[in-house]
C-alpha positions as CSV (number, residue, x, y, z in Angstrom):
1,M,66.9,194.8,114.5
2,N,70.4,193.2,114.4
3,I,70.1,189.7,113.1
4,L,72.8,187.1,113.3
5,I,72.6,184.3,110.7
6,I,74.5,181.2,111.6
7,A,74.8,178.8,108.6
8,N,76.3,175.4,108.2
9,P,77.7,174.9,104.7
10,V,77.7,171.1,104.9
11,S,74.0,170.8,106.1
12,S,72.0,168.7,103.6
13,G,69.8,169.8,100.9
14,V,69.9,173.4,99.7
15,D,73.0,175.7,98.9
16,I,73.5,177.0,102.5
17,P,75.7,180.0,101.7
18,K,73.4,181.0,98.8
19,T,70.3,180.7,101.1
20,A,72.0,182.6,103.9
21,R,72.8,185.6,101.6
22,R,69.3,185.5,100.1
23,L,67.8,185.7,103.7
24,A,70.2,188.6,104.5
25,V,69.2,190.5,101.4
26,R,65.4,190.0,102.4
27,L,66.1,191.2,105.9
28,E,68.2,194.2,104.7
29,E,65.4,195.3,102.4
30,K,63.2,195.4,105.5
31,G,65.7,197.7,107.2
32,H,67.4,195.3,109.4
33,A,71.1,194.9,109.9
34,T,72.5,191.4,109.3
35,Q,75.6,189.3,110.0
36,I,76.3,186.0,108.3
37,Y,78.6,183.5,109.9
38,L,79.5,180.3,108.0
39,T,80.6,177.5,110.3
40,R,83.9,175.8,109.5
41,Y,84.0,172.7,111.6
42,R,82.0,170.7,114.2
43,G,81.5,172.9,117.3
44,D,82.2,176.2,115.5
45,A,78.7,177.5,116.0
46,R,78.9,176.8,119.7
47,H,82.2,178.7,119.9
48,K,80.9,181.6,117.8
49,M,77.7,182.0,120.0
50,S,79.8,182.0,123.1
51,S,81.2,185.4,122.2
52,I,78.0,187.4,121.3
53,N,76.5,190.1,123.4
54,N,73.2,191.9,123.7
55,T,73.7,194.0,120.5
56,I,72.3,191.0,118.7
57,D,68.4,191.0,118.6
58,R,67.7,187.7,116.9
59,V,69.6,184.5,115.8
60,V,68.5,182.4,112.9
61,V,70.1,179.0,112.2
62,V,70.3,178.0,108.5
63,G,71.2,174.4,108.9
64,G,70.0,171.1,110.7
65,D,69.3,170.1,114.2
66,G,72.8,169.6,115.2
67,T,73.7,173.2,114.3
68,F,70.7,174.4,116.3
69,N,72.0,172.5,119.2
70,E,75.4,174.0,119.0
71,V,73.8,177.4,119.0
72,L,71.7,176.6,122.0
73,N,74.8,175.3,123.9
74,G,76.8,178.3,122.9
75,I,74.6,181.3,123.5
76,P,74.8,183.0,126.9
77,M,71.5,182.0,128.6
78,D,71.3,185.3,130.5
79,L,70.9,187.3,127.2
80,G,67.7,185.6,126.4
81,I,68.1,186.3,122.6
82,P,65.2,184.6,120.6
83,I,66.6,182.0,118.2
84,T,64.9,180.2,115.4
85,Q,65.8,177.9,112.5
86,L,65.5,177.9,108.7
87,P,65.5,174.1,108.4
88,A,68.2,172.8,106.1
89,G,69.3,169.5,107.5
90,N,68.4,165.9,106.8
91,A,65.9,165.1,109.7
92,N,64.7,168.7,110.6
93,L,63.0,167.5,113.8
94,L,62.4,171.0,115.2
95,G,61.2,172.5,111.8
96,K,58.7,169.7,111.2
97,D,57.3,169.9,114.8
98,L,57.0,173.8,114.7
99,N,56.1,174.1,111.0
100,L,59.2,176.4,110.5
101,P,59.4,178.1,107.1
102,T,62.0,177.0,104.5
103,S,61.4,180.1,102.4
104,C,63.7,183.1,103.0
105,R,60.7,185.5,102.3
106,V,58.6,183.7,105.1
107,M,61.5,183.4,107.4
108,A,62.1,187.2,107.2
109,D,58.5,187.9,108.1
110,L,58.8,185.3,111.0
111,L,61.9,187.1,112.5
112,E,59.8,190.4,112.4
113,N,56.4,189.1,113.5
114,G,56.8,185.6,114.9
115,K,55.5,184.4,118.2
116,I,58.0,183.9,121.0
117,V,57.5,180.7,123.1
118,Q,59.6,179.6,126.0
119,A,60.8,176.1,124.9
120,D,61.4,173.5,127.5
121,L,65.1,173.4,128.0
122,A,66.6,170.1,129.1
123,E,70.2,169.2,130.0
124,M,71.9,165.9,129.6
125,N,75.3,165.4,131.2
126,G,76.1,169.0,131.1
127,S,74.8,169.6,127.5
128,K,71.5,171.3,126.6
129,F,68.7,170.2,124.2
130,I,65.2,171.0,123.3
131,M,64.6,168.1,120.8
132,V,65.6,164.6,121.7
133,A,68.2,162.5,123.5
134,D,68.4,158.9,122.4
135,V,70.3,156.0,124.2
136,G,70.7,152.6,122.3
137,F,70.2,151.7,118.7
138,G,69.5,155.2,117.1
139,A,72.7,156.4,118.9
140,R,74.7,153.6,117.5
141,V,73.5,154.5,114.0
142,T,74.6,158.1,114.5
143,E,78.0,156.9,115.9
144,E,78.6,154.9,112.7
145,M,77.5,157.9,110.6
146,K,80.0,160.1,112.4
147,K,82.8,157.7,111.7
148,N,82.2,157.7,108.0
149,R,80.5,161.1,107.1
150,R,81.9,163.0,104.2
151,G,80.0,166.2,103.5
152,K,76.3,166.3,103.1
153,V,74.1,163.3,103.9
154,N,70.5,162.1,102.9
155,N,68.4,159.2,104.1
156,F,70.3,156.7,101.9
157,S,73.4,157.6,103.8
158,Y,72.1,155.9,106.9
159,L,71.7,152.5,105.3
160,L,75.3,151.2,106.0
161,P,75.3,152.7,109.6
162,I,71.9,151.0,110.3
163,F,73.3,147.7,109.1
164,R,76.4,148.0,111.2
165,A,74.3,149.0,114.3
166,L,72.0,145.9,113.7
167,R,75.0,143.6,114.1
168,D,75.4,144.6,117.8
169,L,73.7,142.5,120.4
170,P,71.0,144.7,122.1
171,R,71.9,146.0,125.5
172,I,69.1,146.5,128.2
173,Y,68.9,149.9,129.7
174,E,67.3,150.7,133.1
175,V,65.3,153.9,133.2
176,F,64.2,155.9,136.2
177,V,61.7,158.7,135.8
178,D,61.2,161.3,138.5
179,E,62.5,158.7,141.0
180,T,59.1,157.1,141.0
181,H,58.7,155.1,137.7
182,Y,61.0,152.5,136.3
183,A,61.3,150.8,132.9
184,K,63.9,148.9,131.0
185,G,64.5,148.2,127.4
186,A,67.0,148.2,124.5
187,M,66.4,151.8,123.3
188,V,65.3,154.9,125.1
189,L,64.1,158.2,123.7
190,V,63.7,161.3,125.8
191,S,61.9,163.9,123.6
192,N,60.4,167.3,123.4
193,V,59.3,166.7,119.7
194,K,56.9,164.2,118.1
195,T,59.1,163.4,115.1
196,Y,62.0,160.9,115.2
197,A,64.7,160.7,112.6
198,G,62.7,163.0,110.4
199,I,60.6,160.1,109.1
200,C,58.1,159.0,111.7
201,T,56.1,160.1,114.8
202,V,57.1,158.2,117.9
203,A,56.4,160.5,121.0
204,D,53.1,161.5,119.7
205,T,52.2,163.7,122.7
206,A,55.4,165.6,123.0
207,G,55.8,169.3,122.6
208,I,58.5,171.9,123.1
209,D,56.5,173.8,125.7
210,T,54.5,171.1,127.6
211,G,56.6,171.4,130.7
212,V,57.6,167.8,130.7
213,L,59.8,165.3,128.8
214,D,58.2,162.4,127.0
215,V,60.1,159.0,127.5
216,V,59.6,156.2,125.1
217,V,61.3,152.8,126.0
218,L,61.4,150.1,123.3
219,P,61.9,146.5,124.6
220,Q,64.0,145.2,121.7
221,T,65.9,146.6,118.7
222,R,66.5,143.6,116.5
223,A,65.6,144.0,112.7
224,K,62.3,142.3,113.1
225,D,61.4,144.4,116.1
226,L,62.3,147.6,114.2
227,I,60.1,146.5,111.3
228,N,57.2,145.7,113.7
229,Y,57.6,149.1,115.4
230,M,57.6,151.0,112.1
231,A,54.4,149.2,111.0
232,H,52.7,150.2,114.2
233,I,54.0,153.7,114.0
234,Y,52.5,153.9,110.5
235,F,49.0,152.9,111.9
236,G,49.5,155.2,114.9
237,N,49.4,152.5,117.6
238,L,53.0,152.0,118.7
239,H,51.7,152.0,122.3
240,S,50.0,148.7,121.7
241,V,53.2,146.8,121.1
242,K,54.0,144.5,124.0
243,G,56.7,146.0,126.2
244,V,56.7,149.5,124.6
245,Q,56.4,151.9,127.5
246,Y,55.5,155.7,127.5
247,L,56.4,157.8,130.6
248,K,56.6,161.5,131.2
249,G,58.7,163.5,133.7
250,K,61.2,166.0,134.5
251,K,64.1,164.1,135.7
252,I,65.4,161.0,134.0
253,S,68.2,158.6,134.9
254,I,69.4,155.9,132.5
255,Q,71.8,153.2,133.6
256,C,73.6,150.1,132.1
257,K,76.5,147.8,132.9
258,N,78.4,149.1,129.9
259,P,79.1,152.6,128.6
260,M,76.0,153.8,126.6
261,P,76.0,155.3,123.1
262,V,74.1,158.6,123.2
263,Q,72.7,160.8,120.6
264,L,71.6,164.4,121.2
265,D,69.4,166.4,118.8
266,G,70.4,164.2,115.9
267,D,74.4,164.0,116.4
268,F,76.3,161.3,118.2
269,F,77.2,162.5,121.7
270,G,79.7,159.8,122.8
271,R,79.4,156.9,125.3
272,H,78.5,157.5,128.8
273,E,78.6,155.3,132.0
274,E,75.4,157.0,133.1
275,V,72.9,159.3,131.6
276,N,71.3,162.0,133.7
277,I,68.7,164.3,132.2
278,E,66.8,167.1,133.9
279,L,64.3,169.7,132.7
280,S,65.3,173.2,133.6
281,T,63.0,175.5,135.7
282,T,63.3,178.0,132.9
283,G,62.8,177.7,129.3
284,Y,64.6,179.5,126.3
285,P,62.8,181.9,123.9
286,I,62.3,180.3,120.5
287,L,60.6,182.2,117.5
288,V,57.8,180.1,116.0
289,P,55.0,181.1,113.3
């Protein structure tokens, strides 16, 4: 097989270039041809993927969820080239949900023998995602992070962005699901994965191939509310908190009087007057254990 390795050198944790080279050696020992591409700037992975053709048999992302999202948005959908991830970011939502390997040896085996699933592919305001879209407090945190990020990050890097986001007065967002269900709250998660922020399970029935999007609406996002949510998440009963709403659907519209901060697969995605999310009728092939 001809395998393209897309690696983001500023992803958190391991030495990304070294890990990419180690994976390439493993694959070449097995008789495969490899190409390594080290991204140079935000959006570079998307640009690189837009120019590939059907001579590539597999794509593996050595990096975080944001890099995976760039690959997903750049790769020509009609090629149907299976992609997977060697998780090397801070949150690693996809890796945790799918139990993706962090070992080069195991990843080389996965690229040969892994199972291909058709992951639910959603689109928000023109951009694709298979993990999570977030409107409200979580997106504000990623907005502050983007303003101040310098190189690699860890969980402690989020402390100041969280503090700054907490100073905002919570806005109320109106949520319409499949044009039949209505909810409103101060934070909205539209998710295909159970894990949120890499540290807790919020959408506990979500999955990348369930055929629906899980929608979690939190009523408030003041500091005391977030602490309360975390306590209930720890004991597995967030649904019991007054005002928390769980919905499922394929078409979601989110509205507010002011432009809304939006996060997509872990990265800030700008402010939007309206957010429209729709699940595609066709999925995209993902390699899983």
